C-alpha positions in Angstrom: -0.2 -0.1 0.4 1.5 3.5 -0.8 2.7 5.8 2.1 2.2 9.0 2.3 5.6 10.5 1.8 7.0 14.1 2.5 11.0 14.5 2.7 12.5 18.0 4.6 15.1 20.1 2.9 16.5 23.2 4.7 17.5 26.2 2.6 21.1 25.6 2.6 20.3 22.0 1.4 18.1 22.7 -1.4 20.9 25.4 -2.3 17.9 27.8 -3.0 18.0 31.2 -4.5 15.9 33.7 -4.2 14.9 35.1 -7.7 12.8 38.6 -8.2 11.3 39.1 -11.9 9.9 42.7 -13.1 6.9 42.5 -15.0 6.2 45.2 -17.5 3.5 46.5 -15.2 6.4 47.1 -12.8 5.1 44.7 -10.3 7.9 41.9 -8.9 6.9 38.7 -8.6 9.4 36.3 -6.0 10.9 33.2 -6.8 12.6 29.9 -5.1 14.4 27.7 -7.3 16.4 25.0 -6.3 16.7 21.1 -5.2 13.2 20.1 -4.2 14.1 15.9 -3.9 17.3 13.9 -3.7 17.7 10.4 -5.6 20.0 8.4 -5.3 21.1 8.9 -1.3 19.4 8.1 2.3 18.3 10.9 3.7 17.7 11.8 7.4 14.0 9.3 7.1 16.0 6.4 6.4 14.4 6.4 3.0 16.3 6.0 -0.3 14.8 7.5 -3.7 16.3 5.9 -7.3 16.8 8.7 -9.5 15.0 6.7 -12.3 12.0 7.0 -9.2 12.8 11.1 -9.2 12.9 11.5 -13.2 9.8 9.7 -13.2 7.8 12.1 -10.7 9.3 14.9 -12.4 8.1 14.1 -15.6 4.8 13.4 -14.2 4.3 17.2 -12.8 6.1 18.7 -16.2 3.1 16.8 -18.5 0.8 18.4 -15.5 2.0 21.8 -16.4 1.9 21.4 -20.1 -1.6 20.5 -20.0 -2.1 23.5 -17.8 -2.7 21.8 -14.7 -1.8 24.9 -12.0 0.5 22.6 -9.1 -0.5 24.6 -6.1 2.2 24.4 -3.2 1.2 25.2 0.7 3.2 26.7 3.5 3.7 23.5 5.8 2.4 20.4 5.4 -0.7 19.0 6.1 -1.5 15.4 6.9 -2.9 14.6 3.9 -2.2 15.0 0.3 -5.0 17.0 -0.6 -4.2 21.1 -1.6 -6.2 23.3 0.7 -6.6 26.9 -1.0 -6.6 28.7 2.2 -2.8 27.4 2.7 -1.4 28.6 -0.8 1.6 30.2 -0.7 2.9 29.3 -4.3 2.9 27.1 -7.5 5.4 24.8 -9.3 6.8 26.9 -12.5 8.6 24.1 -13.8 11.0 20.7 -12.6 13.7 19.6 -14.1 16.5 16.8 -13.8 20.0 18.3 -12.7 21.6 15.0 -11.8 20.2 12.7 -9.2 18.1 15.6 -8.0 14.8 16.9 -8.7 15.1 20.6 -9.1 12.3 23.1 -9.1 11.0 26.9 -9.3 8.6 27.9 -7.2 6.4 31.1 -7.8 5.5 33.0 -4.9 1.6 34.2 -5.2 0.2 37.1 -3.9 -2.1 35.3 -1.6 -1.9 35.7 2.1 0.4 33.1 2.6 2.3 34.0 -0.7 2.8 37.1 1.1 3.7 35.7 4.6 6.9 33.9 3.0 7.9 36.8 0.9 8.1 39.2 3.7 10.2 36.5 5.3 12.4 35.8 2.5 13.3 39.1 1.5 14.0 40.0 5.7 16.5 37.1 6.1 14.1 34.3 7.3 15.6 31.1 6.2 12.6 28.7 5.1 13.2 25.1 3.4 11.1 23.2 0.9 9.7 19.6 1.2 8.4 17.3 -1.4 4.9 16.0 -0.7 3.6 12.5 -2.5 3.2 8.8 -2.5 5.0 5.7 -2.6 5.9 1.9 -1.1 8.7 1.7 0.8 10.8 -1.6 1.6 10.6 -1.9 5.4 14.2 -3.8 4.7 16.5 -1.2 2.7 14.4 2.4 2.6 14.1 2.0 -1.3 11.0 4.3 -2.8 9.3 2.6 -5.7 6.2 3.9 -7.4 6.7 7.4 -6.3 4.8 10.3 -7.2 5.3 14.1 -6.3 1.7 16.2 -5.7 3.4 19.0 -4.5 6.6 20.6 -3.3 5.5 22.9 -0.1 7.7 25.8 2.2 8.4 24.4 5.1 10.2 26.0 8.4 14.4 24.6 9.1 14.0 20.8 9.8 15.8 21.6 13.0 13.3 24.4 14.1 11.5 23.7 17.0 8.2 25.4 15.2 6.7 25.9 11.8 7.2 29.3 11.8 4.9 30.1 8.9 1.8 29.1 10.4 3.4 30.6 13.8 3.1 33.6 12.2 -0.3 33.0 10.3 -1.9 32.1 13.5 -0.4 35.5 15.6 -1.5 37.8 12.9 -5.4 36.2 13.4 -4.7 36.5 17.2 -3.4 40.4 16.5 -5.7 43.0 17.4 -7.1 44.0 13.7 -5.3 40.8 12.0 -8.2 39.5 10.1 -7.8 43.3 8.7 -4.3 43.3 8.1 -4.9 39.6 6.0 -7.2 41.6 3.9 -5.4 43.9 3.2 -2.4 41.3 1.6 -5.2 40.0 -0.3 -6.3 43.6 -1.9 -3.2 44.4 -4.5 -5.5 48.2 -4.8 -4.5 49.0 -1.2 -1.9 51.7 -0.7 1.7 51.5 -0.6 1.8 53.0 3.1 -0.8 50.0 4.0 1.0 47.5 2.4 4.1 48.5 4.0 2.1 48.9 7.6 1.3 45.2 7.1 4.6 44.3 6.3 6.0 45.8 9.6 3.1 44.0 11.3 4.7 41.1 10.3 8.5 41.6 10.6 7.4 42.9 14.6 5.7 39.1 14.6 8.5 37.5 13.4 10.8 39.3 16.1 8.5 38.7 18.6 8.7 34.2 17.9 12.8 34.8 18.0 12.5 33.4 14.3 14.8 36.2 12.4 17.2 35.7 9.9 17.2 31.9 11.0 
C-alpha cells in the first residue's frame, strides 16, 4: 500500500536561490529555485529514492504543467495529500533533473500565505522546501518505488521547533485587527503605505517569535 511521504530540505541543503522578476507593469514576482528532492542517497528519514523514480515523478509534474494544470504548494505540510486553498503560498513553475536531484522553480503567489513567505524571505528568514507525495517503501532497505510527487511545500527549517509560517499566520489572526491585515494582503489595490504597515506588523511578529534570520 502506498505511503504518504514528505521529505524536508533546509534552505542550505536545497541550495535555494531567491529570484525576483519584474513585469511590464513594474510589479515584482518572487521565486525560489533549487533542489526539491534528492535521489540516490539515504535521507534523514532513512529512505532512498532511486534516481529513475525521481525522474519519472518530475516528468509527471511537467506533463501536468504542459496541459495547463496548476500545481499549487502550501506553507507547511497538511496531514494528507489534499491541497488546501487557504494555505496556498506558491505554484510550481517548472521542474527538471540535475544529475540525481529533482530541481524546481516555485513562484510565490500574492495570497495571504504567499505574502507572508515573501516578507520572511526578503527579511532574511531561511525557509526550506519539502516534497509531498506517495510511494511504496521497502521496510528492509528503505528504497522507494512507484513514487509520485503531489507538490513541493515551503516549510520551516527541519531543525526548527515550530513551523513558523503557521505561527506567524496564527499570530496575525490573534492580533488586534489581524483579519483586516490579512485582507489588505489580498487586495492589490491597497496603497503602498498600507502594504508597508502590514509588512511592519509581520516583521514585529517574526521578532516576537525570535525567528528572524534563522
